[in-house]
N, C-alpha and C positions, 0 to 999 in steps of 0.2 A: 727234169723232175727235181724238186727240192730234196734236201737231205731227209726231212721229216716224211715227205711223201714216199721216198724210196724205202724208208724204214717201215712205214705202214704196209706198203705193198708186199715187201719181202716177208714181213711178219705174217701177213695173211696167207701168203703162198706157202711158206715153209711150215708154219705151225698149223695152218688151216688144212692143207691137203694131207698133212701127216696125221691130223687128229680126227679126220672124218669118221673112220671106222669105230673109234672108241668113244666119241662124245655125242654123236648124232642122236641115238635113241635114249641113252642114259641121261643126258643133260638137257633134253628138250621135250619134256612131257606136254608142254603147252604149245607145241609146234603149230597147230591150226590157228590159234589166236595170234601167235607171234607172226606168222606169215601174213595175216590180215593187217596187223599194225605195220609190218615191214612194207607192205604194198602202199599203205597210206603215207608212210614217211617218204617212200620213193616218189610218190606223186607230188608231195609238197616240195621235195628237193628239186624235181624236174621243173616245176612251175615257178618256184620262187628262189630258193637258195642257190641253185646251180647257175641260173642266169645272172643273179646278182654277183656271185663270185667271179664269173667270167668277165662281167663288166668292170668289176673292181680291179681285177688283174690287168685288164686291157688299159684302163685309164690311169691308175695310180702307179707311179714309178716303183721299181723294185726296192730301192733303198728306203723309201717311205714305208712300203709294206713290211720290210724287214724290221724297221724301227718300231712299227706298231706291234708286230709279233713279239719283239724283244721286251717292250714295256709290259704287255700282258703277262708274259712268261716270268718276268722279273718279280712282279707282284705275287704270282703263284708260287715262287720259291719260298716265300714265308710260310705258306700252308704246308709245303713239302717239308720244311724244317720242323714244323710243329708235329707232323705225322711221324717223322723219323724219331723225334723225341719220345712220342707215345709208343713207338716200337722198340724202345730201349736201344737206340742207335745214336748215342750222344755225339760221336765223332762226325757222323754224316750230318746230323742236325746242325752242328757248329759250322761245318763246311758250307751247307746251304744257306745258313744265316749270313756267313761271311760273303758268299756270292751276292746276296741281296745288298749288303752294305757297299761292296765294291762297285757293283753295277749302278746302284742308286746315286753314288757320289761321283765316281770317275766316269761312269757311263751315262751321265746326264739323265738321271731318273730311269735308267734301264734302256734307254734308246740304243746304246751300244753295249754289246755283250763283252765287256772287257774281261770279266771273270773267266769265260771259256777260253779266251785267247791266252790267259795266264795259267791255264791248266786246271781250273776248277770246274769239273764236269757237273752238268745239271743232272740230278737224279730225282726226278719228280715222284712224289708219293701222294696218295689220297687216303681218305678215311676207310674206303673199302679195302685197300691194301693193309691198313692198320688192323682192321677186324680179322682179315685173313691171317695176318702175322700171329694173332693170338688164338688161332684155331677155329674161328667161325667158318663154317662151310659155305660154299657159294649158293647152295640151293639151285633150283631150276633156272635155266636160261630164260631171259625175259627181254622182249623188245619194247622199249618205252616210246610212247607217242612223241614225235619230234626229236627226242634225245637219242634214240637208237639202241644199240646192243647194250645189255646189262645182265644182271642176275639178281636174285632176291637179296643177297648180301649187299651188293654194290648199290642197288636201288634204295635200300634202307639207309646206307651211308650217304646217299646223294643229298639229303637234307642239309647235312653239315658241309659237304663239299660246295654246295651252291651258296651257302652263307659265306664261304671264303672266296667266292669268285671275285676277280679284280674289280668288276663293276659295282659290287656291293659297297665299296668305299665311297661311291658317289651317292649322296643322300637324296638329292633333288631328282625327281623323275625326269625333268627336262635335261639333266646331264646323264643320268643313269641309262635311260632308254636308248639314246643314240650310241652310247658306249657299248651297250649290250648288243645292239645291231652290228656295230663295227666288229666286235669280237666274233660274232657268228659268221659274218661274211668273210673276215680274214682267215678264220679257221677253215671254212669251206674252200676258200681259194687255195690254201696250202695243200689240200687233198685232191685237187682237180686231176693232177696227173695220175695219182694212185688209183682213184676211182675209175678213171678212163681205162686204165690198164685192166682193172678187175672186170669192167663191163666187156672187154674184148676177150678175156680168157675164160671167164666163169660160165660153166654150163648151168649151174644153180647158184646164183649170186647170194641168195639167202643163206644157203648151207656153208658157202665159203666164208662169209663174214661171221656167221655164228661160230664155226669151228675155230677160226682164227682168233676171235675174241676170247673164247673160253681158254684156249691154250696160252694166249698172250697174258691174260690176267693171272693165270696160274704161274706163269714164268715170272711175272712181276712180284707176286707175293713171296716167291722164293729167291728173289734177287738174282734171277738169271740162272739159277741152278736147281730146278725142280727135281724131286725124286721121280722114280719110275711110277707110271700110273698103277694104282693098286687094282687087284682083281675084283674087289668088292665095291659097293656103292660109296663107301666112306672114303674120305681123303685123310692121309696121314697129317699129323700136326706139323706146322712149319717149325723149323729149328729155332730154338730160343737163344 
C-alpha cells in the first residue's frame, strides 16, 4: 500500500468511525439523493475507472507512475501556495512556492520530488479550505456525480480548483484530454489498496466515506488541530 493510500485509509478509519454518531444525521440531510449518486459513481468506477487503474498499475513500472504523480503534484503546489497566501499564511506560501521552484529545476520538471527529500513538506491547500479558513460553513454533505464526496462549500469552490488543475495548462484538447485521463487513472491507481481495504471492512461504505470526508475536511481547515465539535449546528470560526 502506498503512503498516500495508507494515509487515506487510516484517515477514513480513524476520523470516519469516530465521527459516525455526530455527523451522520446533522451533516447529511440529502442522504437519499447522495446515496443514489454514490451508487452511480460506484458503478462507473467498477466498470471503467478501477479496471483502467488496475491495468495501468500492472503495465506501467513503479518509477514511471511515481514520476507522473510527482509532476502533477508539483504543478498543484502552485495552487496550494496561492491558497496559503489567500489564507494569510505567507511563510507557508513561500515554502510551497520554493518547493515548486526546486522540483521544477533540480527535479526535472517535478519528475523527482527533491524538495521533500530536502525536508520541504508538501502542504496541499485548495479554495474550499480557504473559504473554510475565513469562516464559511460547509453546508450539507454532497456527493457529486463522478467527482465523489464534497459539501456545498467545497462544491462551490470547485470551479476555481478545477481551473487550477495541472491539465488546464494544456490549451489544445488533443493534449489536455489525454493528460486529464492520465491524471484520473493515476489518481485511481494510487487509491486501489485503500479502497480495497475499505471494501473489506466497511458494513456501510457510503457512511464510512461520508463521515471520513467530513471529519478530514474539518481537520484540514484547522491545519490538523480542530476544536471540539460544538453542540449546536453552527461551527466555530477557524483561528485567524
